[in-house]
C-alpha positions in Angstrom: 23.5 147.4 133.7 24.9 147.7 137.1 24.2 144.1 137.9 26.1 143.1 134.8 29.1 145.1 135.7 29.1 143.5 139.3 28.6 140.0 137.7 31.6 140.7 135.5 33.6 142.0 138.3 33.3 138.7 140.1 33.8 136.4 137.2 37.0 138.5 136.1 38.3 138.5 139.8 38.4 134.6 140.1 35.7 134.8 143.0 33.6 132.2 141.0 36.4 130.1 140.0 38.5 129.3 143.1 40.6 126.4 141.5 39.9 124.0 143.5 37.6 121.2 141.8 36.3 119.2 144.8 34.1 122.3 145.6 31.1 123.8 143.9 30.7 127.5 144.4 27.3 129.0 143.7 26.8 133.0 144.1 23.5 134.3 144.5 22.9 138.3 144.4 19.8 139.5 146.0 18.4 143.1 146.3 17.5 144.0 149.6 14.5 146.2 150.2 12.9 147.6 153.5 9.1 147.2 153.0 6.3 147.8 155.2 3.5 145.2 155.7 1.0 145.5 158.4 2.7 148.5 160.0 5.7 146.4 160.4 9.0 147.2 158.6 10.6 144.0 157.3 13.1 142.9 154.5 12.0 141.9 151.0 14.9 140.5 148.9 14.6 140.1 144.8 17.1 137.3 143.7 19.3 138.3 140.7 17.8 141.8 140.0 17.7 143.0 136.5 19.0 146.5 137.5 20.3 147.9 140.6 20.9 151.8 141.4 23.2 153.8 143.4 22.3 153.4 146.9 20.5 150.0 146.5 21.7 147.1 149.1 22.8 143.9 147.4 23.3 140.6 149.5 26.0 138.5 148.2 25.4 134.9 149.5 27.9 132.1 148.1 27.0 128.4 148.7 30.2 126.2 149.0 29.4 122.5 148.5 32.1 119.7 149.2 31.7 117.2 146.3 34.1 114.8 147.6 33.9 111.5 149.8 35.6 112.9 152.6 35.8 116.0 155.0 38.1 119.0 153.7 40.0 120.8 156.2 40.7 124.6 156.3 39.0 125.5 153.1 39.7 129.3 151.9 36.7 131.0 150.1 37.5 134.5 148.9 35.1 136.8 147.4 36.0 140.3 145.9 33.9 143.2 147.1 33.0 144.5 143.7 34.6 148.0 142.8 30.9 149.5 142.1 30.1 149.1 145.8 30.9 149.5 149.5 31.0 146.8 151.9 28.5 147.1 154.7 28.1 143.9 156.9 28.3 140.2 157.1 25.1 138.3 156.1 22.8 137.5 159.3 21.8 134.2 160.0 24.7 132.1 158.2 26.9 129.7 159.1 29.8 130.9 161.0 33.5 130.7 159.6 36.6 132.4 160.4 36.3 135.7 158.4 39.1 137.8 157.3 39.0 140.7 155.4 41.4 142.6 153.1 42.1 146.1 152.1 44.4 145.7 149.2 42.2 144.0 146.9 42.8 140.5 148.2 46.5 140.2 148.3 46.4 140.0 152.2 43.8 139.0 154.8 43.4 139.7 158.5 40.4 139.3 161.1 38.6 142.4 162.2 39.4 145.1 163.1 42.1 145.7 160.6 44.7 148.4 161.2 46.5 150.7 158.7 49.2 153.1 159.1 48.7 156.7 158.2 51.0 159.6 158.4 49.4 163.1 159.4 50.5 166.3 160.4 50.5 167.4 164.1 52.1 170.9 165.2 53.9 170.9 161.8 55.4 167.5 162.0 54.7 164.2 160.4 53.5 161.7 162.8 52.7 157.9 161.9 49.9 156.7 163.6 47.9 153.2 163.4 44.1 153.6 162.7 41.2 151.4 162.4 40.1 150.6 159.0 36.4 151.0 158.4 34.3 148.3 156.9 33.7 150.3 154.0 37.3 150.2 152.9 37.2 146.2 152.9 38.0 145.2 148.9 37.6 141.4 149.6 36.3 139.0 152.2 37.8 135.6 153.0 36.1 132.7 154.8 38.4 130.0 156.2 36.1 126.9 156.9 37.9 124.7 159.5 36.3 121.7 158.0 33.4 121.1 155.4 32.1 117.3 155.7 31.8 115.2 152.6 28.7 116.4 150.5 27.8 119.0 152.7 27.4 122.8 152.0 27.5 126.0 153.8 26.6 129.7 153.1 28.8 132.7 153.3 27.8 136.1 152.6 27.8 139.8 153.0 25.8 142.9 152.0 27.1 145.7 149.9 25.7 148.9 148.7 25.8 150.1 145.2 28.0 153.5 144.8 
């Protein structure tokens, strides 16, 4: 049931339909589990699990393929953090692209660390301060590919935890 909610959130947000026809986007969601094999803790992934539960960690990896006969520059790829999850970290071992984060549902993006303005009361007075945004507050991730060669693919992704 939760997996369907995650998939519906992605579809309704437009993450799978970026509106750029020269590109193919393929999202794979995998359940990440820590298992012990021969006394060593390792990760095991289950692609497209039938169900997930609160506390489960999900790897979201999107493959972006350039279907044109030429290189494409400055390709933005946006993937929302589903509302039923909390952003944890970037997926390790994937290609590096300029990564930006949003805390307003994808309206604006900036490189980490993000800052936000908060008002606090100190000694009975309201004081405005800039504080660093926690990654758990991210609501969307955008990668900007400086160049994607003709016919080539790149994988981008992050991990979330089900609320």
